[in-house]
Steps between C-alpha positions, in 0.01 A plus 500: 500500500152572372380309190235705322489294179614160383612416148496166319830380640395566859164331435683201351715469813191517720345215299815287524523558875132408538557178302807406705316563825220271385747230397656515846160450665336235282479241778347753739224585253441133411464417870200732530279292271181414685477131411778283649545323166845431350432728204468839669672703232383862516851624572652280232251621239539867592877467501518332157262762361691796650833353393373479143404869517835596654693315229311689230580828677865404541527434128333829403624765744406850392511852640130523412286380791204416276713268287628321810142456620407352162787251522389393847142452383611295200723272705235452767228432246680208335660370818189512719426174684212419729227740606737702717745542211226603258360756746852637554540531122169685473594741780815602316331489160266777615792680665701488176210627291453799730867606481576405137544864389702603806876533467533600867262408780379714788332354807167600346585307181600194701180516705293533185676191364420295811137610480477403132657163583232426757226587252654269237546211744146518636363488143710190428353303792150371440405488869742716701540384860587750770770406747740404222781664301231708328400663828861573595560656158178706521565632850859585411404683182237701686757605761752578224261748337447692825870478593605643162298814573708556814837357401720569202801313641500141371667341800248637750219423255609136456539456875134590539405257222689215669347588836146490359568181302603318816211648698257381233666158501446474875130577447448218247397241766212730599374497141557134414385273785706200388819700555399574859399139552842372394690791655676646197490814287441484124798350321457701177465822698820416686679450170389845380621660826840338447523646147413848628760463778756428228398822323556693822840341561622632165382853580683482833818396327491153656608198297302181543739217428363166388524263796603219270611531139237336285687219329443518126522139400404608148828688461696207639319261265586721205865499603497120536346455157759729347780309670374149423239447231602768253864392515426138399667412173227257396158395616633155587730658761203595719509237775191620687234594248227675694525847649279460805375779725252475785424635844427302813254664739620361831236305694540500881354151521745355251791684661420332830566169328789626285672798669606747233864601459588713198849350488374139513227582248763639261731201551223246445361687200844503332468125443227564241698720261725804462476882478322485833377816669307498828368812674297456819325706765260407779215420261632424152782311333580605143672231294669505161671185373595339171372144545458194282201387708320814628237295680760355737614848604143617553408186694786577738378861536152374595643342814509852644183658362286567193633583154410827330625696196619191311684559172680233293671560166671254266847651454604259227209614286572864583866461412421330169282795402764749612754327276264549210470869577151504637372556851356215700180698539460527123559129457274378776210743468364545148432856395136589552298715268150631488384222263590232758287649775230280651153644563522439876769450758452420869783619724501377858723500807589177681742370760588131482587282200182293530274805508685644203440180303133502600447849362689416180289187451189717540612738226715772660764616248720680755543398864702753699696340782387679812245527775564493872838652596577578138257749350584573134561863407296704255783454251497119545129494420538735202767269355273198545217682320734578210629142488143368495494640144123529491251754368317493835646404838327399823706533819442281806716616795379223739614699801344804665840665528561476123167637374609866500829426321303303238260792453795737468658272237173486308482879495857515368436269202159636402141397447572149369578373852253459785540377857271242656584568867548144625646502851574129537615213279161323522330822389740519207423142402125565517545807282698310235227235483247777431698629200336464157708594192181564302402793723625860498764624743235686702271195514784273609616745765145520639449123506842432650447761773166338584676162529724632779212484747418139410793359695611523864872495584680363803873494572723333757833657593714548811522795741819703527416651840268473800183707468126506550282602210131455418459323834758231416805450724802425285846387604814529290539198267132403541316418181211731416187439298406812303155520338440781252777706659389446862690281744244251633714228661841421641663166588841350555455268203432602139243226440311587819495868395370396158221290657387794715511723192287257297246472781467879484478547123321194353118504506229263384468699178858424394559223248875507432800559726834548327832468682822649364783316676788725610866403478520429875188277512552123467282262300403331829378830642293566188350150520406561865332825404319336209368224729379763748306686230339182366399390851376841615328648197259273314473529122806726477746407226870552579762597243872517585778664298869536581533878503854499645434850633737627772386626844142379465470129588152483352292730282141378515196601299136411551223555247 
């Protein structure tokens, strides 16, 4: 059956199929990341972004194709995470703008939308790099325009789009040498191909079923709260007072020592409280528990990996406020008004309790939990800007994969927010030290950007696969020394990798070396590293802070 036009409902189904196909292939896309680091998250970011767009479409289905496109763009905009997610949101933002007046779409309309999306995405990227998702989108849109002149049937038209998308993907290693060196195609481009393949499946009448239902622990938590907390007759009846939620990102090294079993994990965790919910997959364990001592539950979770997405609420206090007819949020957070606004607010992103405390001690008013493996969405950053309650806000993303989402958030809230594009935690710290409340927003932004180049950053983490990159042979589970984004050393021991890294990055001009101690680095290992620096580099002062960051044993700065 020939499909000459598609309406809003058909477009919505195409989008949902594309999102489901991406969800089913997250691990495949993640595996294509060039660096063998444990935070390769292109697929995860694209999936969370696309899922946000699909949810907005699902909640606003219309016969009007333009309205469906607008819903997709809105959901993607606020849900965008990481550079790949932001680029995906820009591709469909341009697409939506091009079709906004169209109730029905022809192949020519669809092609025009793809072309407009490419134009929008390229404008959003300061320095577009060919051999990435941008190239795949550009090549596909170009083919779509020529195909639409020959084909009015959507199925045949989309087949050609998918064919060209995959052909362009296969050409990415010829455009980006590092891809050829490692032997992979571009991960973001692969994600886009998967979305387009989902579109085609819908036109063919095929149903892409989710391989695994995505467990919504939020819904289960809500049900537990309804069954337990809200039914308490008095606050005193609450035996376990803290609603505790966290995720454990499973660490292969820790699992070797403590083999993970979901059943045993659940049984052991039950000793710390009630209303326990545990949902696990190969990488994450989601935990919800009502505990009297939340720290004990989290300490147990750390036996298996690093803690992320921690949330603890005092249920006794919440229940007291509910009994008095007011929401916990109203009681805990005072209402803000324009008169209370501070002149300046610094909003930054950090991963690790120690790093968070460092930024707060330096003057940051909002520290968004995030970084490697957990890039905050545009919406997360917008909320932090609002909660900063300041006339002028300076954003420090502290991660190269968060810069675009921060810029997108700043554009959403308006001219009173600017982004200082810090790509590492040490850069963010240097920028905060350059802040002067007596200066204008423009002057501060300029000075803080200049400060980024005053510090060099090194990181030590472990490899998730065998590879060779930048002339360094790396084996799975080796520790790698990464200087300014380039892998410069590998060793079987984290301290040895850190020593090689320091030998590469510290020069006679440097005066201070700062070490942020990760959660998996012992005090003895830090002392060994400190002794090495003092013995090797004369007149260099060493500062050590407990960063408690996951995945990265050491974050080192030299200046």
